[in-house]
N, C-alpha and C positions, 0 to 999 in steps of 0.2 A: 504494500500500500504506500502511496505517496503522501507526503506531508503537504497540507494545504492551509491557506488562510481561511478560517471559518467565520470570523467576525472582525470588525475593526471600527474605529471611530476616534473622535476627540472628545474627551470629557472635560467640561468646564467645572472645575471643582469648587464646591462651596465648603469653606472651612468648617469642620466638625461633622459634615454630612457624609454618611457612607453611601456611595453611588454604586449601583450594580452596573457593571460593564457588559457582562455576557452571561447567559445561561445556556448550557449545552445539555441535551437530554440523551444523547446516544453514548453507548459504551465506547471509550477511546482513550487515547493518550493526548493530553492537552498542555499547551504552554501559554501562559499569559505574558505578553511582552508589553512593557510600558516605557515610554520615552520620558525620562526625568530631567531632560536638559533645560527645561524652563525654570527649574527651581533656583532660588537664590538663598543667601545666608538667612537662616531663621525658619525656612520652610521645612515641614516634615510631612511625609506621606506614608500611609499604611496600606499595603496590598494584602488581600485575603482571598484564599480559595476555599470553597466549602463543598463538601460532599456528604451524602447520607451514609450512615453505618450499614444500612441494608436497603433493599428495594422498598420504596414507599416510606422510608424513614425520614426523619427531620435532618436537613443539611446542617452540618457542624463544621467549624473551621478546622482545616487540616494543614493549612500553610498560612503563615503570617510573615510578611517582610516589612520591616520598618526602615525607612530611608530618610535621613536628615541631611541637610546641607549646612555645613559649618565653615564656610570659606573656601573649600575646595571639594569639588564633587568627584568622588572616586567611581561611582556607578551611574553613568548616564542612561543605561538601559537596565531595567529589572526584568528578570525572567523567573517564572515559577512553574516548573514542570510537575504535573500531577496526572496519574492514571486513575480513571474513574469507570466503575462498572455500571453506574446509573447516572444520576444528575451531577452536574458540575457548575458551580456559580463563582464568578470572579467579581470582586469589588475593589474600589479605590476610595480611600478616605484621606483627605488632607487635614491633618490634625493641628497644624500650626503654620503661621506665616500669612501671606497674602494669597488669595485665590489665584490658581494658575490653570492653564489648559494643558492636558496631557494626552498625547497621541497614544493609542494602544491597539493591540491586535491579539486575537486568539488564533494560534496555529496548532495543528495536530493531525492525528490519524484517527479516523472513526471506523467502527465496524468490527 
């Protein structure tokens, strides 16, 4: 199977709001890719991926990535790979700083 882009967009973050970027329902291997290059000193972003523990279960956080900018940005692109047998949800929350726009995509193999 080939890897393909399954969803993409630009999220205008509202500080403290958790924004759902993408929900995937097919079994697959997914990666959330977020461009953090718009961040400046004082900005902080939390990325989360949620999956259920069983089919028809409640989605719970299985990956959390916290990225902050303190004068030099070491990670301009954030990637979170997760394999899911059922639902897969990716969110972005800017927790500090001034609201920024973040380009993102979900790439993966389904089926």
